[in-house]
N, C-alpha and C positions, 0 to 999 in steps of 0.2 A: 236167280242169283240173290245168295243172302252173303252179304258186305259186313264184316266185322268192324266196327269201329271204337277200338280201343282205348278206354278210359283209364287215365293215370290221376293220380293226387296233383289236383290243379291245372288238368284238364278244364276248358272253359269253350271249345269249337266241337266237343262231340253231338251238343244238341242239332247244331248248325248243320253239322254234315248228316245227319240222319234224315233232316228234314229236307235239307235240298235232292237229297238221294232219293227220298220217296217221291216227292215232284216230277220226277223222272222217272216214275214209277218203276226202282229198285227197291226189294225187300233191304231194309237195314235196321243190325242194332248194336245198342252198345254194350262191350265185353269189357266189365271190371278186370284190370291187368293179372290181378291176384289168381283170378278163377282160370286164367289159362286162355290158350287159343282155341273156340268151338272146333271139333271133327268137320263140321259142313259149311266152314269159312269159305264160301268161292269168290271171296275179293278182300281186302284190307283197307282199311283209312285210318292212318296217324294220326290224328286228331291239333289243330293250334290248342295254344294256352301257354302255360307255365307252369309244367312239370318238376314237381317236386320244389319250387319256387324259385326256380332255375338257379341252384345252390351247385357249387363248382364250378361250372358253367353248362348254357343250355342246353339240356337232353342229354346232359351226360349221366345222370343217374336214373332217370326212364330207360335209356340203351343198355344197360346191367341188368334188368330185370328180366325175370327167365321167359316171360311171353317174347321177348324180342329175339330168342334163338329159335322160337316156334316160327315167327314172322320171316326170321332168315330161311328156316327150313321150307315156308310155302313159298316164301318167294322163286328158289332155289327151284321149286318142283313145277314153276311158270302160273303162279297165283298172283294176279295184278294186286302191287301193291303201290299205294299213294301216301306219302307226309307232305303234310302241309304246313308250314311257320313252324312250330315248336315241334312238330312231326317231321319236317325236314331235317332239322336240326337234330333230333332225335337218328331219324334213319342214317343220315351221316355217320354221327357218332356210333350205330351197329353197323358201321358197314356195309349199308346198303348201297351208300354210292360213293364216290369219291370227294375229297374236299371237305370244309366245314363251314361253317357260320359263327361269327365272331361280333364283337362291338358294333355298330353303325358308326357311318364315318364324322356324323356329327355328335357322336355320343349321348345321343339321347333318343327314346322313345318316338317312335314317328309313325301314325295312324294317318293315312291319307289313300287317296286312287292313283294308281299310276296307267301306266302304259306299259304293253308286252309284246314285242314282235314273236311271230310264231317262225322259230328256224327249223323246222320238220313238219312234217303234214302227213306224215305216211307211218305214225306211231298209233299207238291205242288212245292215247293221251291227245293226241293234237288233228287225229283226224276229222274232227268235223270242221276241222279250218282249212284254207289255203296257205302254203308258204309264203311266209311276209305279209301276212294279215298284222292287223295290228289290234288288239285286244286290250278294254280300259277295265280292271278290277284294283281292290284295294289290298293294302297293306296295312299288319296292325305288328310292329316288331321294334325291340331294342338291339337283338342280335341278328339283323337281316344278314349283314355284310359276307358275302360266298368269299371263303379264300379256298386257294389251292396252291403248289408247288407250280414253278413256271414249267417243268418238264413235265406234269399230269395233266395242266393246263391245255399242253399239246398233244397230248393224249387222246383226252377227251374230246378235241376241235378234228382231231384225224380218227375218230371214229366216232364223229358227229352225236354225238350227246348231250348236246343243249336243245334244249329242248324252248324255253323263252328268253330272253335278254331285256332288261328294261331299254324304251327305247322315249322318244316323243311320239307326238301323235302322227305324224306323219312315217313314222317307221323308220328315224333314225337314230341310230344308236348312238349317245352323243353321253359327254360323262356330266352334262348338265341333267340326263334325263333318267342317270343314275341314282334314286334315293337315297344310296347307303355305302356305298361304295364298293361295291360287289365287284373283284375281279373278272375283268372282259365283259362288263354289264350280266351276268348271267343270274337267270331270276328262277330257273328251273333247271334240270338237269336227269339225264336218265343213270338207272344203275347199268349192271353187266347184262343185264334182259331187257328186251324195251316192256317189260311187262312192269318195271320196278322205276317210279319216279316219285322225285322231292323237288318242291318247289315252296319258295316263300310266301308270294303272293296268295290271297285266300280264292277258289274259285266257289267254295262253296258259300260265298256272300256276294257272290255277282251271279246267282242261279234262278231264285227266285225274282217275278217280275216286276213284283211292289218293293223288293229290298236289294237295292244296289246294282241291278242291272241286271243282264242275263251272260254278258260277253263269257263266263269262267262255265258255262252248262257244257260247254263242247268236251273239258276237261271230264269229270264225271261223268259223262256219257260210255265213257269207256267200259264203267262198268253194267251199263244196259245194254253194249253192242258187243 
C-alpha cells in the first residue's frame, strides 16, 4: 500500500505522518497539493498544521483546493482517508464528515495529552482496540471544538459514527475531561463510509515508542491492514 500524505502551505505534521506510517511498515509519501492526487494512492492522510495560516477559518481555504475534489472521489470509491487535526478541519469543510471544528472553549491554543474512549472497535481505524478502551494521545490546536446541529448529532449517534470521545483516565466521559468544549465530547468520527475518518487528537504523535507513547498506533494500522 502507498499512502499519500497531502501537504498544503502551512502543513506541519506531514513528515510526522510519513515517519509514523513507515514505522508500521507502510509506504508513505508527501504529495504537494498542487501536483494533484497520485493515481496509485491506496490511502490518504490529510495531516495537521495551519494550512493557509487558518485564514477565514481553520481548513476553509485548503478544503477548496482542487486536490480535495480528488480526495472526495477517492473516498467515495472506498480509498481509506484519515484527517488529523487541521486535516480534520479540512475534512469537515470539504464535506467528508458532518459537523465543524471551531475555537476552543478556552479561546486559547492547547497542547497537552488527553484520554480518549474507543466508542467502536469494528471499524478499520479502531480494529486494534476493544470497545471501551482508553488511549492517551496528544492534542495541539486552537480550533478543536467539534460543533454540530442537534438533529445532525442525533443522526450521527443513531448511525454509530462516533469513533472517540474525550474522557478521563478511567473512561468516564465528563465535561472536565473535555479539553476544548466539543459537543458530546466527540474527538473523532466517521464519514458516510467507515473508510473515512477525522479526529482532532494526533495518533501519529503517539506511534513511535520514543516519542509520545504508542497508543495511537492502532489508528494508523488501518492503512497496514
